[in-house]
C-alpha positions as CSV (number, residue, x, y, z in Angstrom):
1,X,0.3,0.1,0.2
2,X,1.4,3.3,-0.8
3,X,1.6,5.8,2.1
4,X,2.7,8.8,-0.2
5,X,0.7,12.2,-0.3
6,X,-1.0,13.1,-3.5
7,X,-0.2,17.0,-4.2
8,X,-2.6,19.4,-5.4
9,X,-1.4,22.7,-6.5
10,X,-3.4,26.0,-7.2
11,X,-1.8,29.4,-8.1
12,X,-2.9,32.4,-6.5
13,X,-2.2,35.8,-7.4
14,X,-0.8,38.2,-4.6
15,X,-2.4,41.4,-4.0
16,X,-0.6,44.0,-1.8
17,X,3.1,44.7,-0.5
18,X,3.0,43.2,3.0
19,X,5.1,40.2,2.1
20,X,7.9,42.5,0.0
21,X,10.6,42.0,0.0
22,X,10.3,38.3,-0.3
23,X,7.2,38.2,-2.7
24,X,6.2,41.2,-4.5
25,X,3.0,42.4,-5.3
26,X,1.9,41.3,-8.6
27,X,3.6,37.6,-8.2
28,X,1.8,34.2,-8.5
29,X,2.2,32.0,-5.9
30,X,1.9,28.0,-6.0
31,X,0.3,26.1,-2.9
32,X,0.6,22.8,-2.2
33,X,-3.3,22.5,-0.8
34,X,-2.6,19.3,1.3
35,X,0.8,20.1,2.9
36,X,0.3,20.4,6.6
37,X,1.8,24.1,7.3
38,X,4.8,24.3,9.9
39,X,5.8,27.4,12.0
40,X,7.9,29.6,9.6
41,X,6.1,28.6,6.4
42,X,4.5,31.0,4.0
43,X,0.8,30.0,3.7
44,X,-2.4,31.0,2.0
45,X,-5.7,31.2,4.3
46,X,-8.8,32.7,3.8
47,X,-9.7,34.6,6.8
48,X,-12.9,36.0,7.0
49,X,-13.9,35.7,3.1
50,X,-10.3,37.3,2.6
51,X,-7.7,35.3,0.7
52,X,-4.5,36.2,2.5
53,X,-0.5,35.6,1.7
54,X,1.5,35.1,5.2
55,X,4.2,33.6,7.2
56,X,2.9,31.3,10.1
57,X,4.3,31.7,13.5
58,X,3.5,31.0,17.0
59,X,3.9,33.6,19.7
60,X,2.8,33.4,23.0
61,X,0.9,30.0,22.4
62,X,-1.2,31.1,19.6
63,X,-0.8,30.5,16.0
64,X,-0.2,33.8,13.9
65,X,-0.5,34.9,10.3
66,X,2.5,37.8,10.0
67,X,2.9,40.0,7.0
68,X,7.0,40.9,6.2
69,X,5.9,44.6,6.6
70,X,3.0,46.8,6.8
71,X,-0.2,44.9,8.6
72,X,-0.9,43.7,12.1
73,X,-0.9,40.1,12.6
74,X,-3.8,37.7,11.9
75,X,-4.9,35.3,14.9
76,X,-5.7,32.1,13.5
77,X,-9.2,31.5,14.8
78,X,-12.4,29.4,13.6
79,X,-12.9,32.1,11.3
80,X,-9.3,31.1,9.2
81,X,-8.7,28.5,7.0
82,X,-5.4,27.5,5.7
83,X,-5.2,26.5,2.0
84,X,-1.8,25.0,1.6
85,X,1.7,26.0,1.7
86,X,3.2,28.4,-0.8
87,X,6.0,26.5,-2.7
88,X,7.3,28.8,-5.6
89,X,6.4,32.0,-6.6
90,X,7.4,34.0,-10.0
91,X,6.2,36.9,-11.8
92,X,3.5,36.6,-14.5
93,X,5.6,37.0,-18.1
C-alpha cells in the first residue's frame, strides 16, 4: 500500500505589498493544498472571506499569520482556513 501524499497545486495572485521584499505584489504563488503547514512556512489562508498570503508563526501560545511588513498579524481562529503551503512564487511573464 502506498503511503505517499498526493499533491494538489493551485496558483494564487498576490495583492498588496505586505510580503515584500520576499514576495512582490503582482507575483503568483504556487500552493500545495494538502501539505500540513509548519511554523515558519508561508501559507495562503482564507480569513473572514479574504485570501491572504502570510508567514505562519506561533507566539505566546497563539498561532498567527504575520506579514513581512505593513500590516498587523492575524490570529488563526475558527474563521481562518489555511489553504496550503506556498512552494514557489514568480512574476507572470
